[in-house]
C-alpha positions in Angstrom: 6.1 16.1 21.0 9.1 17.1 19.0 12.7 15.7 18.8 15.7 17.7 20.0 19.0 16.5 18.6 21.7 16.0 21.2 25.1 16.7 19.5 28.4 15.9 21.1 29.6 13.2 23.3 30.5 9.7 21.9 27.0 8.9 20.6 25.8 9.8 17.1 22.1 10.1 16.6 20.9 10.8 20.1 17.7 12.7 20.4 15.5 13.9 23.3 11.8 13.2 23.0 9.9 14.5 26.0 12.1 13.6 29.0 13.6 10.4 27.5 16.9 10.2 25.5 16.8 7.9 22.5 20.0 6.7 20.9 21.0 3.9 18.6 22.1 0.7 20.2 25.8 -0.2 20.1 26.9 -3.6 18.8 27.6 -4.6 22.4 24.1 -3.8 23.6 22.9 -7.4 24.1 25.9 -8.2 26.3 25.5 -5.0 28.3 21.8 -5.7 28.8 22.5 -9.3 29.9 25.0 -7.9 32.5 22.5 -5.4 33.8 19.8 -8.1 34.1 22.2 -10.3 36.0 23.0 -7.4 38.4 19.2 -6.8 38.9 18.5 -10.5 39.5 21.4 -10.5 42.1 19.6 -7.7 44.0 21.7 -4.8 42.9 19.4 -1.8 42.3 22.0 0.8 41.3 22.4 -0.2 37.7 20.7 1.9 35.0 17.6 0.4 33.3 16.5 0.6 29.8 12.9 1.4 29.1 12.6 -0.4 25.8 14.4 -1.1 22.5 12.8 -0.3 19.2 14.0 0.2 15.7 13.7 3.6 14.1 13.6 4.4 10.5 15.7 7.4 9.6 
């Protein structure tokens, strides 16, 4: 399964692997994920979900 670079937008380094977009985490990622977890815990099911976080070596 190869990587397809996704140029443009406001994200640098996004790639498509299979049917999942992978992109570097922003400095605010921990705060955003805490907010999304809070919304999910409150019963809101319309927020996006992340599959996982992993580090990638370039």
